[in-house]
ROSE-964486 format. One line per 4 residues: for each residue x, y, z of C-alpha. Coordinates in nm, 2 decimals. Layout:
X Y Z ~ ...
***
This chain:
1.59 2.21 -1.00 ~ 1.34 1.97 -0.78 ~ 1.07 1.86 -0.97 ~ 0.69 1.82 -0.90
0.62 1.49 -0.85 ~ 0.28 1.33 -0.76 ~ 0.30 1.37 -0.38 ~ 0.37 1.75 -0.38
0.09 1.78 -0.69 ~ -0.19 1.59 -0.45 ~ -0.05 1.77 -0.13 ~ -0.09 2.13 -0.31
-0.41 2.08 -0.51 ~ -0.57 1.92 -0.18 ~ -0.47 2.23 0.02 ~ -0.62 2.44 -0.24
-0.94 2.21 -0.25 ~ -0.99 2.32 0.13 ~ -0.89 2.65 0.07 ~ -1.04 2.79 -0.26
-1.36 2.57 -0.33 ~ -1.55 2.75 -0.47 ~ -1.44 3.10 -0.57 ~ -1.47 3.32 -0.87
-1.21 3.38 -1.09 ~ -1.19 3.76 -1.16 ~ -0.89 3.80 -1.37 ~ -0.60 3.61 -1.56
-0.25 3.76 -1.60 ~ 0.01 3.57 -1.82 ~ 0.37 3.66 -1.61 ~ 0.57 3.55 -1.88
0.61 3.26 -2.19 ~ 0.53 2.95 -1.93 ~ 0.32 3.09 -1.64 ~ -0.08 3.19 -1.61
-0.16 3.36 -1.28 ~ -0.54 3.34 -1.21 ~ -0.76 3.56 -0.95 ~ -0.97 3.40 -0.75
-1.19 3.56 -0.50 ~ -1.37 3.36 -0.15 ~ -1.58 3.46 0.10 ~ -1.24 3.48 0.26
-1.01 3.71 -0.02 ~ -0.82 3.69 -0.30 ~ -0.58 3.46 -0.40 ~ -0.33 3.43 -0.72
-0.30 3.09 -0.87 ~ 0.02 3.04 -1.05 ~ 0.02 2.77 -1.34 ~ 0.32 2.68 -1.44
0.41 2.46 -1.82 ~ 0.81 2.56 -1.76 ~ 1.04 2.28 -1.89 ~ 1.20 2.26 -1.54
0.99 2.41 -1.34 ~ 0.61 2.30 -1.42 ~ 0.38 2.35 -1.13 ~ 0.04 2.48 -0.96
0.02 2.70 -0.64 ~ -0.12 3.00 -0.46 ~ 0.16 3.27 -0.54 ~ 0.21 3.65 -0.56
0.03 3.90 -0.74 ~ 0.15 3.95 -1.05 ~ 0.33 4.29 -1.19 ~ 0.13 4.59 -1.33
0.24 4.53 -1.67 ~ 0.05 4.50 -1.94 ~ -0.01 4.16 -2.03 ~ 0.06 4.10 -2.43
-0.01 3.72 -2.45 ~ -0.29 3.56 -2.62 ~ -0.33 3.28 -2.39 ~ -0.42 3.48 -2.10
-0.66 3.68 -2.33 ~ -0.84 3.41 -2.47 ~ -0.89 3.23 -2.11 ~ -1.00 3.54 -1.99
-1.27 3.58 -2.27 ~ -1.40 3.24 -2.15 ~ -1.38 3.18 -1.79 ~ -1.40 3.54 -1.67
-1.71 3.59 -1.42 ~ -1.73 3.17 -1.38 ~ -1.69 2.98 -1.09 ~ -1.42 2.75 -1.03
-1.58 2.43 -0.92 ~ -1.37 2.17 -0.88 ~ -1.02 2.01 -0.86 ~ -0.99 1.69 -0.97
-0.72 1.45 -1.06 ~ -0.73 1.39 -1.42 ~ -0.68 0.99 -1.39 ~ -0.49 0.80 -1.07
-0.17 0.86 -1.02 ~ -0.12 1.08 -1.33 ~ 0.02 1.42 -1.27 ~ -0.24 1.60 -1.47
-0.51 1.81 -1.25 ~ -0.88 1.86 -1.41 ~ -1.02 2.26 -1.27 ~ -1.38 2.26 -1.33
-1.55 2.58 -1.41 ~ -1.95 2.68 -1.44 ~ -2.16 2.93 -1.33 ~ -2.19 2.91 -0.98
-2.15 2.57 -0.74 ~ -2.35 2.32 -0.78 ~ -2.40 2.33 -1.15 ~ -2.20 2.10 -1.43
-1.95 2.21 -1.52 ~ -1.89 2.45 -1.86 ~ -1.50 2.47 -1.91 ~ -1.23 2.22 -1.80
-0.84 2.36 -1.79 ~ -0.62 2.06 -1.77 ~ -0.29 2.11 -1.62 ~ -0.07 1.88 -1.74
0.31 1.84 -1.51 ~ 0.54 1.63 -1.73 ~ 0.87 1.81 -1.72 ~ 0.93 1.88 -2.12
0.61 1.78 -2.24 ~ 0.38 2.00 -1.97 ~ 0.10 2.17 -2.09 ~ -0.22 2.35 -2.00
-0.52 2.27 -2.25 ~ -0.88 2.49 -2.21 ~ -1.21 2.27 -2.29 ~ -1.55 2.34 -2.32
-1.80 2.07 -2.12 ~ -1.78 1.81 -2.45 ~ -1.38 1.84 -2.42 ~ -1.32 2.04 -2.74
-1.01 2.20 -2.72 ~ -1.07 2.64 -2.71 ~ -0.70 2.71 -2.63 ~ -0.37 2.53 -2.55
-0.07 2.71 -2.39 ~ 0.17 2.50 -2.64 ~ -0.01 2.38 -2.92 ~ 0.14 2.01 -3.06
0.08 1.95 -3.43 ~ 0.01 1.59 -3.57 ~ 0.43 1.64 -3.67 ~ 0.53 1.69 -3.35
0.34 1.44 -3.24 ~ 0.13 1.17 -3.41 ~ 0.03 1.02 -3.09 ~ -0.15 1.27 -2.94
-0.19 1.63 -3.10 ~ -0.32 1.94 -2.92 ~ -0.46 2.17 -3.15 ~ -0.76 2.41 -3.10
-1.08 2.28 -3.22 ~ -1.00 1.91 -3.16 ~ -1.12 1.67 -2.91 ~ -0.88 1.63 -2.63
-0.72 1.33 -2.53 ~ -0.62 1.22 -2.22 ~ -0.19 1.16 -2.16 ~ -0.11 0.77 -2.19
-0.18 0.58 -1.94 ~ 0.11 0.46 -1.67 ~ 0.17 0.08 -1.73 ~ 0.35 0.05 -1.41
0.19 -0.10 -1.09 ~ -0.04 0.14 -0.84 ~ 0.14 0.13 -0.49 ~ -0.16 0.03 -0.24
-0.12 0.01 0.18 ~ -0.26 -0.34 0.12 ~ 0.03 -0.49 -0.03 ~ 0.25 -0.66 0.20
0.59 -0.64 0.26 ~ 0.69 -0.95 0.15 ~ 0.51 -0.89 -0.18 ~ 0.67 -0.52 -0.19
0.98 -0.65 -0.15 ~ 0.94 -1.00 -0.42 ~ 0.86 -0.72 -0.64 ~ 1.14 -0.48 -0.65
1.38 -0.71 -0.60 ~ 1.31 -0.93 -0.87 ~ 1.59 -0.77 -1.11 ~ 1.85 -0.69 -0.94
1.94 -0.35 -0.93 ~ 2.00 -0.03 -0.75 ~ 1.70 0.04 -0.52 ~ 1.64 0.36 -0.65
1.63 0.22 -0.99 ~ 1.42 -0.05 -0.91 ~ 1.16 0.14 -0.76 ~ 1.08 0.37 -0.98
1.05 0.12 -1.26 ~ 0.80 -0.10 -1.06 ~ 0.54 0.18 -0.92 ~ 0.39 0.49 -0.99
0.38 0.79 -0.85 ~ 0.73 0.83 -0.76 ~ 1.05 1.08 -0.84 ~ 1.40 1.06 -0.76
1.41 1.34 -0.52 ~ 1.08 1.10 -0.29 ~ 1.28 0.76 -0.32 ~ 1.59 0.94 -0.22
1.47 1.10 0.02 ~ 1.31 0.78 0.18 ~ 1.62 0.57 0.15 ~ 1.80 0.77 0.33
1.53 0.81 0.60 ~ 1.63 0.43 0.63 ~ 1.95 0.45 0.59 ~ 1.97 0.33 0.30
2.19 0.45 -0.03 ~ 2.02 0.54 -0.33 ~ 2.27 0.34 -0.54 ~ 2.25 0.04 -0.30
2.19 -0.31 -0.45 ~ 1.85 -0.46 -0.40 ~ 2.07 -0.83 -0.29 ~ 2.31 -0.61 -0.04
1.99 -0.52 0.17 ~ 1.94 -0.66 0.48 ~ 1.62 -0.81 0.65 ~ 1.63 -0.50 0.92
1.71 -0.23 0.60 ~ 1.42 -0.35 0.39 ~ 1.19 -0.36 0.72 ~ 1.31 0.01 0.74
1.24 0.12 0.40 ~ 0.93 -0.06 0.39 ~ 0.82 0.14 0.71 ~ 0.86 0.48 0.52
0.66 0.35 0.21 ~ 0.36 0.28 0.44 ~ 0.41 0.62 0.60 ~ 0.42 0.75 0.20
0.06 0.62 0.09 ~ -0.05 0.68 0.48 ~ -0.04 1.09 0.38 ~ -0.20 0.97 0.03
-0.49 0.84 0.19 ~ -0.55 1.08 0.43 ~ -0.40 1.44 0.33 ~ -0.18 1.48 0.55
0.10 1.66 0.47 ~ 0.39 1.86 0.64 ~ 0.58 2.08 0.40 ~ 0.95 2.15 0.48
1.24 2.30 0.31 ~ 1.58 2.04 0.28 ~ 1.89 2.06 0.21 ~ 1.88 1.98 -0.10
1.50 2.12 -0.21 ~ 1.19 2.04 -0.02 ~ 0.97 1.79 0.10 ~ 0.60 1.75 0.19
0.62 1.49 0.40 ~ 0.78 1.61 0.68 ~ 1.17 1.40 0.59 ~ 1.50 1.55 0.59
1.36 1.87 0.74 ~ 1.61 2.17 0.72 ~ 1.29 2.39 0.84 ~ 0.94 2.35 0.83
0.72 2.57 0.58 ~ 0.40 2.72 0.74 ~ 0.20 2.72 0.39 ~ 0.28 2.42 0.16
0.16 2.69 -0.15 ~ 0.40 2.93 -0.02 ~ 0.67 2.70 0.01 ~ 0.62 2.59 -0.36
0.59 2.87 -0.47 ~ 0.93 3.04 -0.33 ~ 1.15 2.76 -0.43 ~ 1.05 2.78 -0.78
1.06 3.15 -0.84 ~ 1.41 3.13 -0.66 ~ 1.55 2.90 -0.87 ~ 1.41 3.04 -1.19
1.56 3.39 -1.08 ~ 1.89 3.21 -1.01 ~ 1.89 3.05 -1.40 ~ 1.80 3.37 -1.52
2.03 3.56 -1.34 ~ 2.33 3.39 -1.47 ~ 2.17 3.38 -1.82 ~ 2.17 3.77 -1.83
2.46 3.83 -1.58 ~ 2.70 3.64 -1.88 ~ 2.49 3.77 -2.22 ~ 2.56 4.13 -2.01
2.92 4.05 -1.96 ~ 2.99 3.87 -2.30 ~ 2.84 4.21 -2.42 ~ 3.05 4.42 -2.24
3.37 4.27 -2.34 ~ 3.30 4.28 -2.68 ~ 3.21 4.58 -2.73 ~ 3.51 4.71 -2.49
3.78 4.53 -2.72 ~ 3.66 4.68 -3.05 ~ 3.67 5.02 -2.88 ~ 4.01 4.97 -2.69
4.08 4.88 -3.11 ~ 3.98 5.19 -3.19 ~ 4.11 5.41 -2.91 ~ 4.51 5.27 -2.99
4.44 5.33 -3.38 ~ 4.30 5.71 -3.26 ~ 4.62 5.73 -3.06 ~ 4.87 5.63 -3.31
4.70 5.83 -3.53 ~ 4.72 6.17 -3.25 ~ 5.09 6.06 -3.24 ~ 5.16 6.06 -3.60
5.00 6.45 -3.59 ~ 5.26 6.55 -3.36 ~ 5.53 6.56 -3.67 ~ 5.36 6.83 -3.82
5.58 7.09 -3.70 ~ 5.81 6.90 -3.85 ~ 5.69 6.90 -4.24 ~ 5.63 7.27 -4.14
6.03 7.34 -4.02 ~ 6.15 7.14 -4.30 ~ 5.94 7.37 -4.54 ~ 6.06 7.70 -4.40
6.44 7.55 -4.46 ~ 6.35 7.49 -4.77 ~ 6.23 7.82 -4.88 ~ 6.49 7.99 -4.70
6.79 7.77 -4.86 ~ 6.68 7.78 -5.19 ~ 6.97 7.87 -5.34 ~ 7.12 7.54 -5.21
6.84 7.31 -5.40 ~ 6.97 7.12 -5.76 ~ 6.79 6.96 -5.99 ~ 6.71 6.57 -5.97
6.80 6.60 -5.56 ~ 6.61 6.38 -5.36 ~ 6.72 6.45 -5.03 ~ 6.91 6.75 -4.94
7.11 6.84 -4.63 ~ 7.00 7.20 -4.48 ~ 7.14 7.34 -4.12 ~ 6.86 7.38 -3.82
6.78 7.72 -3.72 ~ 6.84 7.72 -3.38 ~ 7.06 7.47 -3.32 ~ 7.29 7.45 -3.67
7.27 7.07 -3.68 ~ 7.23 6.96 -3.99 ~ 6.90 6.86 -4.12 ~ 6.82 6.57 -4.39
6.51 6.66 -4.59 ~ 6.35 6.38 -4.83 ~ 6.28 6.55 -5.19 ~ 6.08 6.43 -5.49
6.31 6.45 -5.79 ~ 6.05 6.59 -6.06 ~ 5.95 6.89 -5.82 ~ 6.16 7.20 -5.73
6.26 7.35 -5.39 ~ 5.93 7.52 -5.37 ~ 5.73 7.25 -5.46 ~ 5.87 7.05 -5.21
5.82 7.29 -4.98 ~ 5.45 7.38 -5.06 ~ 5.40 6.98 -5.04 ~ 5.55 6.98 -4.73
5.32 7.29 -4.59 ~ 5.05 7.09 -4.71 ~ 5.14 6.81 -4.53 ~ 5.17 7.00 -4.22
4.78 7.17 -4.27 ~ 4.66 6.83 -4.30 ~ 4.80 6.70 -4.00 ~ 4.72 6.98 -3.83
4.34 6.94 -3.93 ~ 4.37 6.60 -3.82 ~ 4.46 6.61 -3.51 ~ 4.22 6.86 -3.36
3.94 6.59 -3.51 ~ 4.13 6.29 -3.39 ~ 4.18 6.45 -3.03 ~ 3.79 6.46 -3.03
3.69 6.11 -3.14 ~ 3.97 5.99 -2.91 ~ 3.80 6.15 -2.63 ~ 3.45 6.02 -2.73
3.59 5.70 -2.73 ~ 3.75 5.74 -2.40 ~ 3.44 5.90 -2.27 ~ 3.22 5.57 -2.41
3.53 5.32 -2.26 ~ 3.49 5.49 -1.90 ~ 3.10 5.45 -1.92 ~ 3.09 5.11 -2.03
3.37 5.03 -1.70 ~ 3.13 5.17 -1.50 ~ 2.84 4.94 -1.60 ~ 3.16 4.63 -1.61
3.23 4.75 -1.26 ~ 2.84 4.73 -1.14 ~ 2.81 4.38 -1.27 ~ 3.16 4.25 -1.12
2.98 4.32 -0.82 ~ 2.68 4.13 -0.85 ~ 2.86 3.80 -0.87 ~ 2.65 3.58 -0.75
2.24 3.57 -0.67 ~ 2.12 3.62 -0.31 ~ 1.76 3.73 -0.41 ~ 1.54 3.88 -0.68
1.68 4.22 -0.60 ~ 2.02 4.10 -0.75 ~ 1.81 4.01 -1.11 ~ 1.60 4.34 -1.08
1.98 4.50 -1.07 ~ 2.10 4.32 -1.35 ~ 1.76 4.41 -1.59 ~ 1.81 4.77 -1.48
2.17 4.75 -1.63 ~ 1.99 4.60 -1.93 ~ 1.72 4.81 -1.97 ~ 2.03 5.11 -1.94
2.25 4.91 -2.19 ~ 1.94 4.94 -2.42 ~ 1.84 5.31 -2.38 ~ 2.21 5.36 -2.47
2.18 5.10 -2.78 ~ 2.48 4.90 -2.68 ~ 2.17 4.61 -2.70 ~ 1.92 4.55 -2.94
1.53 4.60 -2.78 ~ 1.34 4.24 -2.72 ~ 1.06 4.12 -2.57 ~ 1.10 4.07 -2.23
0.96 4.27 -1.89 ~ 1.12 4.51 -1.70 ~ 1.17 4.50 -1.37 ~ 0.83 4.50 -1.21
0.89 4.65 -0.86 ~ 0.82 5.01 -0.82 ~ 1.13 5.05 -0.54 ~ 1.37 4.88 -0.77
1.54 5.17 -0.82 ~ 1.57 5.21 -0.46 ~ 1.71 4.88 -0.39 ~ 2.05 5.01 -0.28
2.33 4.84 -0.05 ~ 2.23 4.96 0.30 ~ 2.46 4.95 0.60 ~ 2.56 5.08 0.90
2.87 5.30 1.04 ~ 3.02 5.22 1.39 ~ 2.81 5.51 1.52 ~ 2.48 5.41 1.37
2.41 5.63 1.06 ~ 2.31 5.52 0.72 ~ 2.53 5.44 0.44 ~ 2.38 5.42 0.10
2.54 5.23 -0.27 ~ 2.40 5.21 -0.55 ~ 2.39 4.90 -0.77 ~ 2.41 5.00 -1.06
2.41 5.35 -1.27 ~ 2.03 5.39 -1.26 ~ 2.04 5.37 -0.87 ~ 2.36 5.57 -0.87
2.25 5.90 -1.05 ~ 1.93 5.85 -0.84 ~ 2.11 5.83 -0.52 ~ 2.33 6.14 -0.60
2.05 6.37 -0.75 ~ 1.75 6.28 -0.61 ~ 1.82 6.12 -0.26 ~ 2.08 6.29 -0.12
2.07 6.54 0.12 ~ 2.26 6.92 0.21 ~ 2.36 6.72 0.51 ~ 2.53 6.36 0.36
2.87 6.34 0.26 ~ 2.90 6.14 -0.09 ~ 3.22 5.95 -0.14 ~ 3.37 5.77 -0.48
3.68 5.57 -0.57 ~ 3.89 5.83 -0.70 ~ 3.91 5.81 -1.12 ~ 3.82 5.46 -1.07
3.49 5.27 -1.22 ~ 3.26 5.25 -0.87 ~ 2.89 5.27 -0.69 ~ 2.78 5.63 -0.56
2.80 5.57 -0.20 ~ 2.62 5.82 0.04 ~ 2.70 5.88 0.42 ~ 2.33 6.01 0.57
2.39 6.23 0.80 ~ 2.08 6.46 1.03 ~ 2.12 6.84 1.06 ~ 2.33 6.92 1.33
2.53 6.54 1.32 ~ 2.92 6.52 1.23 ~ 3.07 6.17 1.11 ~ 3.40 6.08 1.29
3.70 5.95 1.17 ~ 3.55 5.60 1.21 ~ 3.26 5.67 1.04 ~ 3.45 5.86 0.74
3.66 5.55 0.72 ~ 3.43 5.27 0.72 ~ 3.21 5.48 0.45 ~ 3.59 5.46 0.27
3.64 5.11 0.32 ~ 3.25 5.08 0.12 ~ 3.34 5.30 -0.16 ~ 3.70 5.10 -0.21
3.51 4.77 -0.21 ~ 3.23 4.82 -0.41 ~ 3.46 5.00 -0.71 ~ 3.66 4.80 -0.98
4.00 4.82 -0.70 ~ 3.79 4.54 -0.48 ~ 4.11 4.35 -0.46 ~ 4.35 4.63 -0.40
4.47 4.66 0.00 ~ 4.42 5.04 -0.02 ~ 4.19 5.24 -0.32 ~ 4.23 5.68 -0.31
3.84 5.73 -0.17 ~ 3.69 6.10 -0.24 ~ 3.41 6.26 -0.08 ~ 3.26 6.63 -0.06
2.89 6.74 -0.02 ~ 2.61 6.65 -0.27 ~ 2.61 7.00 -0.34 ~ 2.98 6.98 -0.48
2.86 6.67 -0.72 ~ 2.74 6.77 -1.09 ~ 2.62 6.55 -1.36 ~ 2.78 6.68 -1.71
2.48 6.78 -1.97 ~ 2.44 6.54 -2.21 ~ 2.63 6.28 -1.98 ~ 2.56 5.87 -1.99
2.41 5.71 -1.67 ~ 2.64 5.70 -1.36 ~ 2.88 5.96 -1.47 ~ 2.94 6.25 -1.23
3.20 6.56 -1.15 ~ 3.25 6.68 -0.81 ~ 3.45 6.97 -0.68 ~ 3.61 7.07 -0.31
3.68 6.68 -0.22 ~ 3.90 6.58 0.03 ~ 4.05 6.19 -0.01 ~ 4.13 5.92 0.24
4.19 5.58 0.16 ~ 3.95 5.31 0.20 ~ 4.07 4.95 0.25 ~ 3.82 4.74 0.08
3.97 4.41 0.27 ~ 3.80 4.51 0.59 ~ 3.47 4.50 0.41 ~ 3.50 4.14 0.26
3.60 4.02 0.62 ~ 3.30 4.17 0.77 ~ 3.06 3.98 0.50 ~ 3.24 3.66 0.54
3.13 3.68 0.90 ~ 2.81 3.76 0.83 ~ 2.74 3.53 0.52
***
């Protein structure tokens, strides 16, 4: 993930200074453990300033409105207590060529600042500190004790100390190419490394973009560069410094990230704030998606493995209980042929009632025939009772396995992160598993969007009818029992874990065979049998779909169904063409 470098930070707070100063602070909301959002009000409107001290995505930019969820963090409450109603009157660099910003707050523009909000964007050392006018720390996002840092502790009540100054050379437009080239090439090495070691304000991403535009490899040795290459690189060096001097930036997205100088442009961004916000939110969502998907998949795999063992144990016990009639038959034979028993016998051979074939019966030598028969009758009753209990337990385990396989299939369908909807879908699955007691409720935020429950997959049939597909069990239930209308058709892979699929039809319209086949293909694709050539799919009217009493999410039964063979590979071909 590309880090916010000095150039990006200058471009961002230059834009904020132009559009959001002065402004009134109305609200502070903490999105997560690393991000606060400040509501700023100007004469032109309201905006949300995101300040993040995430180790990999520390940034400051105008972002999206926060979710309508309770804020339980104390840091945001302390900020609103001190800064609520004050005006943001200034945004200044804390020190030249440093990635630290000073947000200044006062009662009204023109007055001396009462508070300073220092934002330090320094990778894993990033932090946000609120001080009063005398730089006494009031609160800090991440307190740093003397044990963690004897050089620069950050604790409430102490005097705020600025980050240690960098020792590299400050780049200037006045420096000649000859002096610049001598400084960089004094010690031979890779051009990227030599630039980073010699000058402030640079980042790996900026240098890579700079040398790429100059037609040089970042790993090229300074000794191997030609005079033309040095001259071309210096032109881009000057262009970078000129943009910083004049505050003229051109935000663009690139194949590897973004750039605020217009270099390696893949797509021009309309707004630098939107570019930065979208880039980091997207990458953080990707990280969270991967972690959550792995967590849920591992948890389900472990649970299903244990349930599989339990299922096999119950199946073995049920098989043993099938011998109950054998014990009763042996007891009946003993009682019918008491005269054949003799003291001390350990086994006896008696003819079967029906076939006349000899049946060998094991006996306990210290018991007579009647006592042995009673023992067999007791064993018969015991296994008979156990059979009923084991059948019930086996059924419960099978229902649980079917439910979890349905959840597992839903997760398997989301194999890659494409948008925030994919993350919301996993968050809904996590919430469902917590409600079903498969996961412990930990501190996390539920999906923030009210529309998350209706973020279905959407397709159109050849005739233009809409097809809705649930992404998880919550959406499946909502789709089948809340959205489905009297004229729609409900599809599902037959006896396989998969999504509920709804073909939307208007009154008086009839779906032809192409529409039915298209929808069946989708139902097959969004099931566990996605890799099969053909999958049996059932379809019926929504009024014939029922949820059993007490059934888990996503479980439904149906009747009056018809069967059509779905071909999931056709959907794969369509998606690969549109990707």
